[in-house]
C-alpha positions in Angstrom: 23.8 4.9 -17.4 25.2 2.2 -19.6 26.9 0.7 -17.0 23.8 0.8 -14.7 21.9 -1.0 -17.6 24.3 -4.1 -17.0 23.7 -4.6 -13.5 21.2 -7.5 -12.9 19.2 -5.7 -10.1 17.0 -9.1 -9.3 20.1 -10.4 -7.5 21.0 -6.9 -6.1 21.0 -5.7 -2.7 18.7 -3.0 -1.4 21.1 -0.5 -1.7 22.5 -1.0 -5.4 18.5 -1.3 -6.3 17.6 1.9 -4.6 20.9 3.8 -6.2 19.9 2.8 -9.4 16.4 4.0 -9.0 17.8 7.4 -7.7 19.9 7.4 -11.1 16.8 7.0 -13.1 17.4 3.3 -14.2 14.2 1.9 -16.0 15.1 -1.6 -15.0 16.1 -0.4 -11.3 12.3 1.4 -11.4 10.3 -0.8 -12.6 11.7 -4.0 -10.6 11.4 -1.5 -7.1 7.6 -0.2 -7.8 6.8 -3.8 -9.0 7.8 -5.5 -6.1 6.6 -3.2 -3.4 3.3 -1.6 -5.3 1.1 -4.2 -3.4 2.8 -3.4 0.3 2.6 0.3 -0.2 -0.9 0.2 -1.7 -2.2 -1.8 1.6 -0.4 0.3 4.0 -1.7 3.6 2.5 -5.1 2.1 2.1 -5.3 1.2 6.0 -4.9 4.9 6.6 -7.0 6.4 3.6 -9.7 3.6 3.2 -9.9 5.1 -0.4 -8.3 3.2 -3.6 -7.7 6.3 -5.3 -6.2 8.1 -2.5 -4.0 5.2 -2.1 -2.9 4.9 -5.4 -2.0 8.8 -5.3 -0.2 8.3 -1.9 1.8 5.3 -3.0 2.9 7.3 -6.4 3.9 10.5 -4.3 5.9 8.0 -1.7 7.9 6.7 -4.8 8.7 10.1 -5.8 9.8 11.0 -1.8 11.9 7.9 -2.3 13.6 9.2 -5.3 14.0 12.6 -3.6 15.3 10.8 -0.3 17.6 7.9 -1.6 20.9 9.1 -0.6 19.6 9.1 3.1 19.0 5.5 2.9 21.7 3.5 4.8 20.2 0.1 4.9 19.9 0.1 8.8 16.5 -1.5 7.9 15.1 -3.1 5.1 14.4 -1.4 1.8 10.9 -2.5 2.2 10.4 -1.1 5.7 11.8 2.4 4.7 9.3 2.5 1.7 6.3 1.2 4.0 7.5 4.2 6.3 7.2 6.9 3.5 4.2 5.6 2.0 2.6 5.7 5.9 3.9 9.1 6.7 2.5 10.9 3.0 -1.2 9.0 3.8 -1.1 10.7 6.8 -0.4 13.8 5.7 -2.9 13.4 2.9 -5.5 12.4 5.3 -4.8 15.3 7.8 -5.3 17.8 4.8 -8.4 16.1 3.8 -9.9 16.3 7.1 -8.5 20.5 7.3 -10.7 20.7 4.0 -13.8 19.0 5.4 -13.9 21.0 8.5 -15.7 23.7 6.6 -18.0 21.6 4.5 -20.8 19.6 5.4 -19.4 16.4 7.2 -22.3 14.4 6.2 -22.9 15.4 2.8 -18.8 14.6 2.0 -19.1 11.3 3.9 -21.8 10.1 1.8 -19.9 10.8 -1.7 -16.7 9.8 -0.8 -17.9 6.3 0.0 -19.9 6.5 -3.3 -16.8 7.4 -5.1 -14.7 4.6 -3.6 -17.3 1.8 -4.1 -17.3 3.1 -7.7 -13.8 2.7 -8.0 -13.9 -0.9 -6.4 -16.0 -1.6 -9.1 -14.3 -4.1 -12.0 -14.6 -3.4 -15.6 -15.3 -7.3 -16.4 -17.8 -9.9 -14.7 -15.6 -12.7 -12.9 -16.5 -16.1 -13.8 -19.1 -18.0 -11.6 -15.9 -20.0 -9.7 -14.4 -16.8 -9.0 -17.5 -14.9 -7.5 -17.9 -16.3 -4.1 -14.4 -16.0 -3.3 -14.5 -12.1 -4.6 -17.6 -11.6 -2.3 -16.1 -12.6 0.7 -13.0 -10.3 0.0 -15.4 -7.8 -0.3 -17.1 -8.6 3.1 -13.4 -9.1 4.8 -12.3 -5.5 3.1 -15.2 -3.9 4.7 -14.9 -5.5 8.1 -11.0 -4.6 8.1 -12.1 -1.1 7.3 -14.4 -1.0 10.3 -11.7 -1.6 12.7 -10.3 1.2 14.6 -7.6 3.0 12.5 -4.5 2.2 15.0 -5.7 -1.6 15.0 -6.3 -1.4 11.1 -3.1 -0.1 10.1 -1.1 -2.6 12.1 -3.3 -5.7 11.0 -3.1 -5.1 7.7 0.3 -5.2 7.5 1.4 -8.0 9.8 -1.6 -10.1 8.6 -2.0 -9.9 5.2 1.4 -8.4 4.4 3.0 -10.9 6.1 6.0 -8.1 7.9 7.2 -9.1 11.1 6.6 -7.5 14.4 9.7 -5.1 14.3 9.3 -4.0 10.8 5.7 -3.4 11.5 6.5 -0.9 14.8 9.8 0.6 12.8 7.5 1.5 10.0 4.5 3.1 12.2 7.2 3.9 14.8 5.3 2.2 17.8 6.6 -0.4 20.3 7.0 -4.2 19.1 4.6 -4.9 22.3 1.8 -2.1 20.7 2.0 -3.9 17.7 1.3 -7.6 19.3 -1.1 -6.0 21.3 -2.9 -4.2 18.8 -2.7 -7.5 16.4 -4.0 -9.6 19.2 -7.2 -6.9 19.5 -7.9 -6.3 15.6 -8.2 -10.4 15.1 -10.6 -10.8 18.1 -12.5 -8.2 16.7 -12.4 -9.6 13.1 -13.7 -12.8 14.6 -16.4 -11.7 16.3 -17.8 -10.3 13.4 -16.8 -12.2 10.5 -17.7 -16.2 10.1 -14.6 -18.3 10.6 -15.3 -20.0 6.7 -14.4 -15.6 5.6 -10.8 -16.3 6.8 -9.5 -18.3 3.9 -10.2 -15.0 1.7 -7.6 -13.0 3.6 -4.5 -13.3 1.4 -6.3 -12.1 -1.5 -7.8 -9.1 0.5 -6.6 -5.3 -1.5 -5.6 -6.8 -4.3 -3.2 -4.6 -6.5 -1.4 -6.7 -8.8 -2.2 -7.1 -12.2 -3.3 -3.9 -14.5 -3.4 -1.9 -11.0 0.4 -2.8 -10.5 1.4 -2.0 -14.1 -0.3 0.8 -14.2 1.5 2.3 -11.3 5.1 1.2 -12.8 3.8 3.0 -15.6 3.6 6.5 -13.7 6.4 6.3 -11.8 8.9 5.7 -15.1 7.1 8.3 -16.7 7.7 10.8 -13.8 11.4 9.6 -12.7 12.8 8.2 -16.2 10.6 10.4 -18.6 8.8 7.8 -20.4 6.5 4.4 -19.1 8.1 2.8 -22.4 11.9 3.4 -21.0 13.8 0.1 -20.9 
């Protein structure tokens, strides 16, 4: 452990960083999660459409990555590998939820779930006036993206919000690159039809998962892997 602590993970390659993560090195765990929290959250949200569920899926994805670290051979980037794990976790959770809801009143459950999601979107602070309009635009954009068909939504979030390459999105979702291009194009067309042109400027800030959210996720993963959120 002492040797691992001396590694400058900021300059390390993917394999070295993942080895440190698997070895429970707090520095590696912290850096890896801080780098990938937002992308994994956005990928999970594109499938689950619920912030709380998406956060849980991301934490579980990190634990799966921890258990499977030895299988990473560096053939794809660490970001793509982690994204694929998060997507699989989100898909599994969605299937489980669908099975549970099959025996329930789907209408009432949907209303309750939507209400819970709206509550979780709420902030503990009131944004200043100069940020309110931008926040409203982001909310409008998030709702429009949430209404896209699932196959379009996942591609759009990873391509246009996360900026992943066509090839990386194809690998993460397990679909051909040509399909990624087609779905992305169709998603953008649908959004153009439903949103005014000026709303597009809010895209970069959509589905934020930074600041306190990012720090909380890192702390939870540190606690799970290293035994303490304060490990150094």
